[in-house]
C-alpha positions in Angstrom: -0.6 -10.2 3.1 -1.2 -8.9 -0.5 1.7 -8.0 -2.7 2.1 -4.6 -4.3 1.1 -6.2 -7.6 -2.1 -7.7 -6.2 -3.1 -4.3 -4.8 -2.4 -2.6 -8.1 -4.6 -5.2 -9.8 -7.4 -4.7 -7.3 -7.3 -0.9 -7.8 -7.5 -1.4 -11.6 -10.4 -3.8 -11.3 -12.3 -1.6 -8.9 -12.0 1.4 -11.3 -13.0 -0.7 -14.3 -16.0 -2.2 -12.5 -17.2 1.0 -10.9 -16.7 3.7 -13.6 -16.0 1.7 -16.7 -12.4 2.9 -17.2 -10.2 0.6 -19.2 -7.4 -0.2 -17.0 -4.4 -2.4 -16.4 -2.3 -2.7 -13.3 0.9 -1.9 -15.2 2.0 1.1 -17.3 1.6 0.0 -21.0 3.1 1.4 -24.2 0.1 1.9 -26.4 -3.0 3.5 -24.8 -6.5 4.1 -26.0 -8.0 6.8 -23.8 -9.8 7.0 -21.5 -7.5 4.7 -19.6 -6.4 4.1 -16.0 -2.8 3.1 -15.1 -1.7 2.1 -11.6 1.9 2.9 -10.9 4.0 1.6 -8.1 4.3 3.6 -4.9 7.4 5.1 -3.4 8.6 3.4 -0.3 11.1 5.9 1.2 11.5 4.1 4.5 10.8 0.4 4.8 11.1 0.4 8.6 8.6 3.1 9.2 6.2 1.8 6.5 6.1 -1.8 7.8 5.3 -1.6 11.5 3.0 -3.1 14.2 1.3 -5.6 12.0 0.1 -3.1 9.4 1.6 -1.4 6.4 0.7 2.1 5.4 1.7 3.1 1.9 1.1 6.7 0.9 1.4 8.5 -2.4 0.4 5.4 -4.5 0.1 6.9 -8.0 -2.8 6.2 -10.3 -3.0 7.9 -13.7 -6.1 8.6 -15.7 -5.5 9.5 -19.3 -8.6 11.0 -21.1 -7.4 12.1 -24.5 -4.5 12.0 -26.9 -4.0 15.7 -26.6 -5.3 18.5 -24.4 -8.9 19.1 -25.6 -12.0 20.5 -24.0 -13.7 17.1 -24.2 -10.6 15.5 -22.5 -10.7 18.2 -19.8 -14.4 17.6 -19.1 -13.9 13.9 -18.9 -11.0 14.3 -16.5 -13.1 16.7 -14.4 -15.8 14.0 -14.2 -13.3 11.4 -13.0 -11.7 13.8 -10.5 -14.9 15.1 -9.1 -16.1 14.5 -5.5 -19.5 13.6 -6.9 -21.1 12.0 -9.9 -21.3 8.7 -11.7 -17.7 8.8 -13.0 -16.1 10.0 -9.8 -13.0 7.9 -9.2 -12.6 8.9 -5.6 -16.2 7.8 -4.9 -15.7 4.6 -6.8 -12.6 3.5 -5.0 -13.8 4.6 -1.6 -17.2 2.9 -2.0 -15.4 -0.4 -1.5 -12.4 0.7 0.7 -11.1 -2.8 1.2 -11.0 -3.5 -2.5 -12.9 -6.8 -1.9 -10.8 -7.7 1.1 -7.4 -7.2 -0.5 -6.5 -4.2 1.8 -7.7 -2.8 5.1 -8.5 0.6 3.7 -7.9 2.8 0.7 -8.3 6.6 0.4 -7.9 9.0 -2.5 -5.7 11.7 -1.0 -5.1 14.0 -3.9 -5.5 14.8 -7.6 -3.6 17.0 -10.0 -3.9 17.4 -13.8 -0.8 16.6 -15.8 1.1 19.7 -16.9 1.6 20.6 -20.6 5.2 19.4 -20.5 4.1 16.0 -19.1 1.4 15.8 -21.8 3.9 16.6 -24.5 6.3 14.0 -23.1 3.9 11.1 -22.9 1.5 12.2 -25.6 -1.7 12.0 -23.5 -3.8 14.4 -21.4 -4.9 13.3 -18.0 -4.3 13.5 -14.3 -2.6 11.8 -11.4 -4.4 10.6 -8.3 -2.5 9.7 -5.1 -3.8 7.0 -2.9 -3.2 6.0 0.7 -3.4 2.3 1.3 -3.4 0.4 4.6 -2.6 -3.3 4.5 -2.7 -6.0 7.1 1.0 -6.9 7.6 0.3 -10.3 9.1 0.4 -13.5 7.1 
C-alpha cells in the first residue's frame, strides 16, 4: 500500500513527464513558474476513508502556478493546463495513466478553480487549484 508521500511524488512525476511542468511533491518556498505543487489531502473521517480493502481519498489538492502576478500570459498558460483538451492539459495527462505507474488503483481530476486575487496577493503567484480523487489498494 503506497503512502501519501509516495502518491504525491507519483502525481508530481506524472505531471512533469506528461506536460513538462516543473514539480515537486511538497510545497516549497521559492518557486519559478510554471510550477506544480502537490498538497496533502484532507482526511475528515479515517473510518469511512479506509474500508473494505480500498482507500478513497477525495479533494487531494494540486496547485499549478503560472506567473509571479496575474498577467494575460499567465492566464492563457493556466487555461492550457486546466483545459479538457490539448497538449498541456493536466487532466488528460494525469488520467492518461490513471494508476500512476501502478502506485494507485485509479486517479481522476474532479475539479479546477483559479486562485482568487486575495490568494494571489497572499502567496505572490497566479495559478489554480485542481482537486483529485485517488483510489488506493488498502491491502499490503
